[in-house]
C-alpha positions in Angstrom: 0.0 0.0 0.0 2.8 2.4 0.8 4.3 1.6 -2.6 1.1 2.8 -4.4 1.1 6.0 -2.4 4.7 6.8 -3.5 3.9 6.1 -7.1 0.8 8.3 -7.0 2.8 11.1 -5.4 5.4 10.9 -8.1 2.9 11.1 -11.0 1.1 14.1 -9.4 4.3 16.1 -9.2 4.2 19.0 -11.7 8.0 19.1 -12.1 7.8 15.7 -13.9 5.2 16.9 -16.4 6.8 16.6 -19.9 4.4 19.2 -21.4 5.4 22.0 -19.0 8.4 23.2 -21.1 6.1 23.4 -24.2 3.7 25.6 -22.3 6.6 27.9 -21.3 7.7 28.1 -25.0 4.1 29.0 -26.0 4.0 31.8 -23.4 7.4 33.1 -24.6 6.2 33.2 -28.2 3.1 35.2 -27.2 5.2 37.8 -25.4 7.7 37.9 -28.3 4.9 38.4 -30.8 3.3 41.2 -28.8 6.7 43.0 -28.4 7.3 42.7 -32.1 3.9 44.2 -32.9 4.6 47.1 -30.5 8.0 47.7 -32.0 6.7 47.7 -35.6 3.9 50.2 -34.7 6.3 52.5 -33.0 8.8 52.5 -35.9 8.7 55.8 -37.7 6.5 55.7 -40.8 4.6 52.5 -39.8 1.7 54.4 -38.1 0.7 55.9 -41.4 0.1 52.4 -42.8 -2.6 51.8 -40.1 -4.4 55.1 -40.6 -7.4 55.6 -42.8 -5.8 58.5 -44.7 -4.1 58.2 -48.1 -0.4 58.9 -48.2 2.8 58.6 -50.2 6.2 57.6 -48.7 9.6 57.8 -50.3 12.4 55.5 -49.0 16.0 56.2 -49.9 15.3 59.2 -52.2 17.7 59.8 -55.0 19.4 56.4 -54.7 19.2 53.2 -56.8 17.3 51.5 -54.0 14.6 54.2 -53.9 11.1 52.9 -53.2 7.8 54.8 -53.3 5.0 53.4 -51.1 1.5 54.6 -52.0 -1.6 54.0 -49.9 -5.0 54.7 -51.4 -7.8 53.5 -49.2 -7.1 49.9 -48.2 -4.7 49.3 -51.1 -1.0 49.6 -50.6 1.4 49.7 -53.6 5.1 49.6 -53.6 7.2 51.0 -56.5 10.9 50.4 -57.0 13.3 52.6 -59.0 14.1 51.1 -62.4 15.3 52.1 -65.8 11.8 51.5 -67.3 9.2 53.8 -65.8 6.4 51.3 -66.7 7.9 48.6 -64.4 6.1 48.2 -61.2 6.9 45.7 -58.4 4.6 44.9 -55.5 
């Protein structure tokens, strides 16, 4: 009878639960995702993407890597600098 009590005590111990580390990883991923969203919203220029107003943004003006981001309503288009003005990449 004492052997069964010891076995029951061991199985109820939370430190032996093999799923406990997975739950901790899930909690960490939720905190990381929330921190990433806050960081992206606070980044300069990102708050305009979430507003309802239309806007234009130029990244790296005057360089070969220049990009123009245009928001009209809910549609966001991204244009990259190229030799051909008809080229458009999204």
